[in-house]
ZANULO-883696 format. One record per residue (C-alpha): x, y, z; residue number from 1; residue in one letter. Coordinates in nm, 4 decimals. Layout:
! residues N
+----------+----------+----------+-----+-----+
|       xx |       yy |       zz |   n | res |
+----------+----------+----------+-----+-----+
|        X |        Y |        Z | NUM |   A |
...
+----------+----------+----------+-----+-----+
This chain:
! residues 272
+----------+----------+----------+-----+-----+
|       xx |       yy |       zz |   n | res |
+----------+----------+----------+-----+-----+
|   0.0000 |   0.0000 |   0.0000 |   1 |   X |
|   0.1345 |   0.3438 |  -0.0877 |   2 |   X |
|   0.0327 |   0.7048 |  -0.1424 |   3 |   X |
|   0.0547 |   0.8855 |  -0.4718 |   4 |   X |
|  -0.0656 |   1.2029 |  -0.6370 |   5 |   X |
|  -0.3237 |   1.1759 |  -0.9142 |   6 |   X |
|  -0.3246 |   1.3842 |  -1.2309 |   7 |   X |
|  -0.5808 |   1.6211 |  -1.0799 |   8 |   X |
|  -0.3413 |   1.6930 |  -0.7924 |   9 |   X |
|  -0.5359 |   1.5012 |  -0.5275 |  10 |   X |
|  -0.3648 |   1.2582 |  -0.2902 |  11 |   X |
|  -0.4610 |   0.8948 |  -0.3309 |  12 |   X |
|  -0.3991 |   0.5673 |  -0.1505 |  13 |   X |
|  -0.3260 |   0.2685 |  -0.3726 |  14 |   X |
|  -0.3096 |  -0.1008 |  -0.2930 |  15 |   X |
|  -0.0769 |  -0.2845 |  -0.5311 |  16 |   X |
|  -0.0973 |  -0.6534 |  -0.6201 |  17 |   X |
|   0.1985 |  -0.7945 |  -0.8117 |  18 |   X |
|   0.2505 |  -1.1358 |  -0.9720 |  19 |   X |
|   0.5768 |  -1.2414 |  -1.1372 |  20 |   X |
|   0.5792 |  -1.3340 |  -1.5066 |  21 |   X |
|   0.7962 |  -1.6338 |  -1.5828 |  22 |   X |
|   0.9367 |  -1.8205 |  -1.8793 |  23 |   X |
|   0.8726 |  -2.1875 |  -1.9195 |  24 |   X |
|   1.1939 |  -2.2635 |  -1.7313 |  25 |   X |
|   1.0787 |  -2.0546 |  -1.4351 |  26 |   X |
|   1.2955 |  -1.7491 |  -1.5008 |  27 |   X |
|   1.1228 |  -1.4248 |  -1.3958 |  28 |   X |
|   1.0975 |  -1.1833 |  -1.6874 |  29 |   X |
|   0.8732 |  -0.9212 |  -1.5305 |  30 |   X |
|   0.5657 |  -0.8640 |  -1.3190 |  31 |   X |
|   0.1991 |  -0.8026 |  -1.3732 |  32 |   X |
|   0.0796 |  -0.5315 |  -1.1363 |  33 |   X |
|  -0.2740 |  -0.4343 |  -1.0441 |  34 |   X |
|  -0.3283 |  -0.1133 |  -0.8488 |  35 |   X |
|  -0.6584 |  -0.0628 |  -0.6704 |  36 |   X |
|  -0.7637 |   0.2825 |  -0.5501 |  37 |   X |
|  -0.8546 |   0.2372 |  -0.1821 |  38 |   X |
|  -0.8618 |   0.6072 |  -0.0919 |  39 |   X |
|  -1.2292 |   0.6073 |   0.0015 |  40 |   X |
|  -1.1929 |   0.2907 |   0.2095 |  41 |   X |
|  -0.9068 |   0.4410 |   0.4090 |  42 |   X |
|  -1.1036 |   0.7637 |   0.4594 |  43 |   X |
|  -1.3973 |   0.5641 |   0.5937 |  44 |   X |
|  -1.1646 |   0.3802 |   0.8308 |  45 |   X |
|  -1.0315 |   0.7121 |   0.9633 |  46 |   X |
|  -1.3843 |   0.8480 |   1.0057 |  47 |   X |
|  -1.4862 |   0.5346 |   1.1961 |  48 |   X |
|  -1.1799 |   0.5645 |   1.4202 |  49 |   X |
|  -1.2596 |   0.9284 |   1.4886 |  50 |   X |
|  -1.6222 |   0.8438 |   1.5713 |  51 |   X |
|  -1.5058 |   0.5777 |   1.8156 |  52 |   X |
|  -1.2707 |   0.8245 |   1.9825 |  53 |   X |
|  -1.5470 |   1.0824 |   2.0142 |  54 |   X |
|  -1.7724 |   0.8225 |   2.1728 |  55 |   X |
|  -1.4983 |   0.7385 |   2.4216 |  56 |   X |
|  -1.4543 |   1.1067 |   2.5070 |  57 |   X |
|  -1.8262 |   1.1365 |   2.5725 |  58 |   X |
|  -1.8154 |   0.8433 |   2.8131 |  59 |   X |
|  -1.5090 |   0.9779 |   2.9947 |  60 |   X |
|  -1.6599 |   1.3250 |   3.0207 |  61 |   X |
|  -1.9874 |   1.1999 |   3.1651 |  62 |   X |
|  -1.7939 |   1.0403 |   3.4481 |  63 |   X |
|  -1.6308 |   1.3647 |   3.5645 |  64 |   X |
|  -1.8581 |   1.6506 |   3.4530 |  65 |   X |
|  -2.1052 |   1.6092 |   3.7405 |  66 |   X |
|  -1.8377 |   1.6211 |   4.0132 |  67 |   X |
|  -1.6553 |   1.9020 |   3.8348 |  68 |   X |
|  -1.9710 |   2.1132 |   3.8229 |  69 |   X |
|  -2.0244 |   2.0537 |   4.1940 |  70 |   X |
|  -1.6762 |   2.1915 |   4.2671 |  71 |   X |
|  -1.7397 |   2.4917 |   4.0446 |  72 |   X |
|  -2.0639 |   2.5595 |   4.2322 |  73 |   X |
|  -1.8671 |   2.5816 |   4.5558 |  74 |   X |
|  -1.6208 |   2.8300 |   4.4007 |  75 |   X |
|  -1.9043 |   3.0390 |   4.2576 |  76 |   X |
|  -2.0991 |   3.0478 |   4.5833 |  77 |   X |
|  -1.7927 |   3.1467 |   4.7856 |  78 |   X |
|  -1.7093 |   3.4246 |   4.5378 |  79 |   X |
|  -2.0656 |   3.5556 |   4.5588 |  80 |   X |
|  -2.0608 |   3.5474 |   4.9401 |  81 |   X |
|  -1.7250 |   3.7255 |   4.9496 |  82 |   X |
|  -1.8510 |   3.9956 |   4.7142 |  83 |   X |
|  -2.1678 |   4.0432 |   4.9170 |  84 |   X |
|  -1.9661 |   4.0984 |   5.2365 |  85 |   X |
|  -1.7612 |   4.3816 |   5.0856 |  86 |   X |
|  -1.8574 |   4.7488 |   5.0508 |  87 |   X |
|  -1.9907 |   4.8461 |   4.7108 |  88 |   X |
|  -1.6793 |   5.0489 |   4.6258 |  89 |   X |
|  -1.4256 |   4.7886 |   4.7402 |  90 |   X |
|  -1.1589 |   4.7174 |   4.4773 |  91 |   X |
|  -1.1727 |   4.3409 |   4.5279 |  92 |   X |
|  -1.5325 |   4.3275 |   4.4013 |  93 |   X |
|  -1.4076 |   4.3660 |   4.0441 |  94 |   X |
|  -1.1745 |   4.0686 |   4.0760 |  95 |   X |
|  -1.4436 |   3.8631 |   4.2484 |  96 |   X |
|  -1.6753 |   3.9454 |   3.9602 |  97 |   X |
|  -1.4174 |   3.8101 |   3.7184 |  98 |   X |
|  -1.3902 |   3.4933 |   3.9249 |  99 |   X |
|  -1.7667 |   3.4493 |   3.9063 | 100 |   X |
|  -1.7701 |   3.5077 |   3.5312 | 101 |   X |
|  -1.4839 |   3.2635 |   3.4723 | 102 |   X |
|  -1.6482 |   3.0015 |   3.6949 | 103 |   X |
|  -1.9767 |   3.0273 |   3.5082 | 104 |   X |
|  -1.7920 |   2.9886 |   3.1797 | 105 |   X |
|  -1.6066 |   2.6838 |   3.3135 | 106 |   X |
|  -1.9396 |   2.5269 |   3.4087 | 107 |   X |
|  -2.0699 |   2.5889 |   3.0579 | 108 |   X |
|  -1.7574 |   2.4337 |   2.9090 | 109 |   X |
|  -1.7965 |   2.1269 |   3.1312 | 110 |   X |
|  -2.1481 |   2.0823 |   2.9981 | 111 |   X |
|  -2.0187 |   2.1182 |   2.6425 | 112 |   X |
|  -1.7552 |   1.8532 |   2.7065 | 113 |   X |
|  -2.0263 |   1.6259 |   2.8422 | 114 |   X |
|  -2.2022 |   1.6335 |   2.5067 | 115 |   X |
|  -1.8832 |   1.6140 |   2.2990 | 116 |   X |
|  -1.8843 |   1.3076 |   2.0792 | 117 |   X |
|  -2.2621 |   1.2744 |   2.1025 | 118 |   X |
|  -2.5372 |   1.4244 |   1.8855 | 119 |   X |
|  -2.5464 |   1.7866 |   1.9937 | 120 |   X |
|  -2.8548 |   2.0053 |   1.9661 | 121 |   X |
|  -2.7237 |   2.3483 |   2.0550 | 122 |   X |
|  -2.9451 |   2.6415 |   2.1405 | 123 |   X |
|  -2.8555 |   2.8898 |   1.8703 | 124 |   X |
|  -2.9602 |   3.2482 |   1.8242 | 125 |   X |
|  -2.8755 |   3.5364 |   1.5958 | 126 |   X |
|  -2.5816 |   3.7130 |   1.7594 | 127 |   X |
|  -2.3361 |   3.9841 |   1.6650 | 128 |   X |
|  -1.9989 |   3.8124 |   1.6973 | 129 |   X |
|  -1.7996 |   4.1314 |   1.7659 | 130 |   X |
|  -1.9238 |   4.2091 |   2.1218 | 131 |   X |
|  -1.8915 |   3.8390 |   2.2088 | 132 |   X |
|  -1.5300 |   3.8353 |   2.0909 | 133 |   X |
|  -1.4562 |   4.1570 |   2.2808 | 134 |   X |
|  -1.5963 |   4.0145 |   2.6077 | 135 |   X |
|  -1.4048 |   3.6907 |   2.5644 | 136 |   X |
|  -1.0758 |   3.8700 |   2.5027 | 137 |   X |
|  -1.1274 |   4.0862 |   2.8096 | 138 |   X |
|  -1.1588 |   3.7693 |   3.0165 | 139 |   X |
|  -0.8620 |   3.6151 |   2.8374 | 140 |   X |
|  -0.6233 |   3.9036 |   2.9143 | 141 |   X |
|  -0.5894 |   3.7908 |   3.2737 | 142 |   X |
|  -0.4459 |   3.4554 |   3.1610 | 143 |   X |
|  -0.1832 |   3.6004 |   2.9283 | 144 |   X |
|   0.1724 |   3.6707 |   3.0455 | 145 |   X |
|   0.3047 |   4.0237 |   2.9987 | 146 |   X |
|   0.5369 |   3.9092 |   2.7183 | 147 |   X |
|   0.2351 |   3.8383 |   2.4950 | 148 |   X |
|   0.0634 |   4.1366 |   2.3370 | 149 |   X |
|  -0.3036 |   4.0862 |   2.2505 | 150 |   X |
|  -0.4347 |   4.2829 |   1.9539 | 151 |   X |
|  -0.8015 |   4.2817 |   1.8547 | 152 |   X |
|  -0.9057 |   4.3996 |   1.5101 | 153 |   X |
|  -1.2833 |   4.3738 |   1.4931 | 154 |   X |
|  -1.4932 |   4.4674 |   1.1928 | 155 |   X |
|  -1.6533 |   4.8099 |   1.2186 | 156 |   X |
|  -1.9979 |   4.6853 |   1.1181 | 157 |   X |
|  -2.2114 |   4.4222 |   1.2891 | 158 |   X |
|  -2.1381 |   4.0624 |   1.1944 | 159 |   X |
|  -2.4326 |   3.8363 |   1.2676 | 160 |   X |
|  -2.4126 |   3.4577 |   1.2918 | 161 |   X |
|  -2.6650 |   3.1951 |   1.3962 | 162 |   X |
|  -2.4774 |   3.0265 |   1.6778 | 163 |   X |
|  -2.4540 |   2.9144 |   2.0378 | 164 |   X |
|  -2.2748 |   3.2041 |   2.2089 | 165 |   X |
|  -2.1081 |   2.9815 |   2.4692 | 166 |   X |
|  -1.9674 |   2.7549 |   2.2014 | 167 |   X |
|  -1.8360 |   3.0463 |   1.9946 | 168 |   X |
|  -1.6635 |   3.1716 |   2.3084 | 169 |   X |
|  -1.5236 |   2.8227 |   2.3690 | 170 |   X |
|  -1.3764 |   2.8107 |   2.0188 | 171 |   X |
|  -1.2067 |   3.1482 |   2.0604 | 172 |   X |
|  -1.0699 |   3.0670 |   2.4063 | 173 |   X |
|  -0.9220 |   2.7368 |   2.2881 | 174 |   X |
|  -0.7541 |   2.8943 |   1.9864 | 175 |   X |
|  -0.6134 |   3.1847 |   2.1901 | 176 |   X |
|  -0.4782 |   2.9610 |   2.4659 | 177 |   X |
|  -0.3129 |   2.7407 |   2.2041 | 178 |   X |
|  -0.1578 |   3.0526 |   2.0522 | 179 |   X |
|  -0.0318 |   3.1555 |   2.3957 | 180 |   X |
|   0.1300 |   2.8153 |   2.4480 | 181 |   X |
|   0.2926 |   2.8352 |   2.1038 | 182 |   X |
|   0.4793 |   3.1551 |   2.2043 | 183 |   X |
|   0.6897 |   3.0680 |   2.5101 | 184 |   X |
|   0.9183 |   3.3613 |   2.4325 | 185 |   X |
|   0.6277 |   3.5986 |   2.3780 | 186 |   X |
|   0.4952 |   3.7753 |   2.0726 | 187 |   X |
|   0.1810 |   3.9147 |   1.9125 | 188 |   X |
|  -0.1545 |   3.7409 |   1.9449 | 189 |   X |
|  -0.3793 |   3.8916 |   1.6804 | 190 |   X |
|  -0.7570 |   3.8269 |   1.6769 | 191 |   X |
|  -0.9579 |   3.9551 |   1.3819 | 192 |   X |
|  -1.3155 |   3.9420 |   1.2536 | 193 |   X |
|  -1.4224 |   4.0185 |   0.8994 | 194 |   X |
|  -1.7060 |   3.9528 |   0.6547 | 195 |   X |
|  -1.6174 |   3.7275 |   0.3623 | 196 |   X |
|  -1.8058 |   3.6701 |   0.0382 | 197 |   X |
|  -1.6819 |   3.3426 |  -0.1109 | 198 |   X |
|  -1.9311 |   3.0816 |  -0.2265 | 199 |   X |
|  -2.1807 |   3.2376 |   0.0108 | 200 |   X |
|  -2.1735 |   3.4859 |   0.2962 | 201 |   X |
|  -1.9412 |   3.4107 |   0.5874 | 202 |   X |
|  -1.8015 |   3.5648 |   0.9018 | 203 |   X |
|  -1.4327 |   3.4875 |   0.9448 | 204 |   X |
|  -1.2825 |   3.4774 |   1.2932 | 205 |   X |
|  -0.9040 |   3.4462 |   1.2767 | 206 |   X |
|  -0.6431 |   3.3934 |   1.5468 | 207 |   X |
|  -0.2792 |   3.4540 |   1.4523 | 208 |   X |
|   0.0352 |   3.4007 |   1.6554 | 209 |   X |
|   0.4097 |   3.4465 |   1.6103 | 210 |   X |
|   0.4920 |   3.1112 |   1.7621 | 211 |   X |
|   0.6813 |   2.8003 |   1.6628 | 212 |   X |
|   0.4635 |   2.7126 |   1.3648 | 213 |   X |
|   0.3187 |   2.3751 |   1.2654 | 214 |   X |
|   0.4761 |   2.1090 |   1.0439 | 215 |   X |
|   0.2833 |   1.9305 |   0.7688 | 216 |   X |
|   0.3061 |   1.6039 |   0.9638 | 217 |   X |
|   0.1467 |   1.7677 |   1.2675 | 218 |   X |
|  -0.1234 |   1.9353 |   1.0574 | 219 |   X |
|  -0.2397 |   1.5933 |   0.9411 | 220 |   X |
|  -0.3384 |   1.5028 |   1.2987 | 221 |   X |
|  -0.4053 |   1.8472 |   1.4426 | 222 |   X |
|  -0.7779 |   1.7901 |   1.5022 | 223 |   X |
|  -0.7565 |   1.4259 |   1.6094 | 224 |   X |
|  -0.8860 |   1.3590 |   1.9625 | 225 |   X |
|  -0.6048 |   1.2904 |   2.2121 | 226 |   X |
|  -0.3358 |   1.4173 |   1.9723 | 227 |   X |
|  -0.1116 |   1.6787 |   2.1317 | 228 |   X |
|   0.2398 |   1.8152 |   2.0908 | 229 |   X |
|   0.2357 |   1.9537 |   2.4459 | 230 |   X |
|   0.4015 |   1.7642 |   2.7270 | 231 |   X |
|   0.0886 |   1.7841 |   2.9414 | 232 |   X |
|  -0.1683 |   1.8345 |   2.6689 | 233 |   X |
|  -0.4876 |   1.6276 |   2.6672 | 234 |   X |
|  -0.5313 |   1.6609 |   2.2918 | 235 |   X |
|  -0.8956 |   1.7703 |   2.3162 | 236 |   X |
|  -0.8888 |   2.1463 |   2.2533 | 237 |   X |
|  -0.8741 |   2.1527 |   1.8746 | 238 |   X |
|  -1.0887 |   1.8403 |   1.8437 | 239 |   X |
|  -1.3612 |   2.0207 |   2.0394 | 240 |   X |
|  -1.3129 |   2.3336 |   1.8271 | 241 |   X |
|  -1.3588 |   2.1451 |   1.5005 | 242 |   X |
|  -1.6581 |   1.9582 |   1.6400 | 243 |   X |
|  -1.8316 |   2.2828 |   1.7374 | 244 |   X |
|  -1.7531 |   2.4630 |   1.4116 | 245 |   X |
|  -1.8752 |   2.1752 |   1.1942 | 246 |   X |
|  -2.1967 |   2.1481 |   1.3988 | 247 |   X |
|  -2.2603 |   2.5132 |   1.3110 | 248 |   X |
|  -2.2134 |   2.4459 |   0.9405 | 249 |   X |
|  -1.8762 |   2.6181 |   0.9336 | 250 |   X |
|  -1.5195 |   2.5156 |   0.8694 | 251 |   X |
|  -1.1754 |   2.5782 |   1.0164 | 252 |   X |
|  -0.8549 |   2.6269 |   0.8194 | 253 |   X |
|  -0.4918 |   2.6430 |   0.9296 | 254 |   X |
|  -0.2089 |   2.8329 |   0.7614 | 255 |   X |
|   0.1337 |   2.7671 |   0.9113 | 256 |   X |
|   0.4846 |   2.6441 |   0.8611 | 257 |   X |
|   0.7627 |   2.5749 |   1.1114 | 258 |   X |
|   0.9214 |   2.8890 |   1.2499 | 259 |   X |
|   0.6642 |   3.1276 |   1.1032 | 260 |   X |
|   0.3721 |   3.1190 |   1.3446 | 261 |   X |
|   0.0201 |   3.0009 |   1.2681 | 262 |   X |
|  -0.3123 |   3.1438 |   1.1595 | 263 |   X |
|  -0.6388 |   2.9658 |   1.2398 | 264 |   X |
|  -0.9397 |   3.0844 |   1.0428 | 265 |   X |
|  -1.2886 |   2.9887 |   1.1554 | 266 |   X |
|  -1.5580 |   3.0458 |   0.8952 | 267 |   X |
|  -1.9082 |   3.0844 |   1.0386 | 268 |   X |
|  -2.2122 |   3.1020 |   0.8066 | 269 |   X |
|  -2.3415 |   3.4578 |   0.8199 | 270 |   X |
|  -2.6956 |   3.5081 |   0.9489 | 271 |   X |
|  -2.9272 |   3.7321 |   0.7453 | 272 |   X |
+----------+----------+----------+-----+-----+
């Protein structure tokens, strides 16, 4: 079995069968070779493997999400009690508010993980993606080291999509945290939104970094569940991102090469 490139430029997988051709005395004078195109079969095998992995993730998540949400409830309640005991003008109330907001988001993400790998019926609504991105980045700033500069370039006009706001936020957070991890020495993290007219109307959300870049070999497995290049990575972040984007009828594209950073583009169908 081997890979080759067809005349149309597409990559194919071929399975070769060879039989020697012999003279009457048994001397081999050549071979007769039959090559079968098994590209579709191998693609189906990969899709089946991915489906099995997603099912496993769903089972693992269901075992921990309940207990995790209980712990988050404790954190949220304590933050609310602490805020209530402080004067209205106390400086710590702002930080406690951020703790509450982050805890609520974590609870939402735990519920999303619980449904990952299973049929997902999200509650979607028509939302302007720009304010959602702005709020998410404000929350994200607290997790970024000072050596990373966050730049937001949001479209001037409203960009409406039909989406689950929590899941859009989850996609952006995952991509930004990956970008942070890809820049251990620091650099620019650039988040941009823009309308795109290409075979339909789209809203493009892009996240660019100046990090280590991604090799072609890594790109091939970038969205596979449990695949990670990080020492302590679980390999779920980008798998979840792709799952969410595809459930919304969108797509995600990656532009990168080693040593030249990476750009992730998420294309959401625009809402009328």
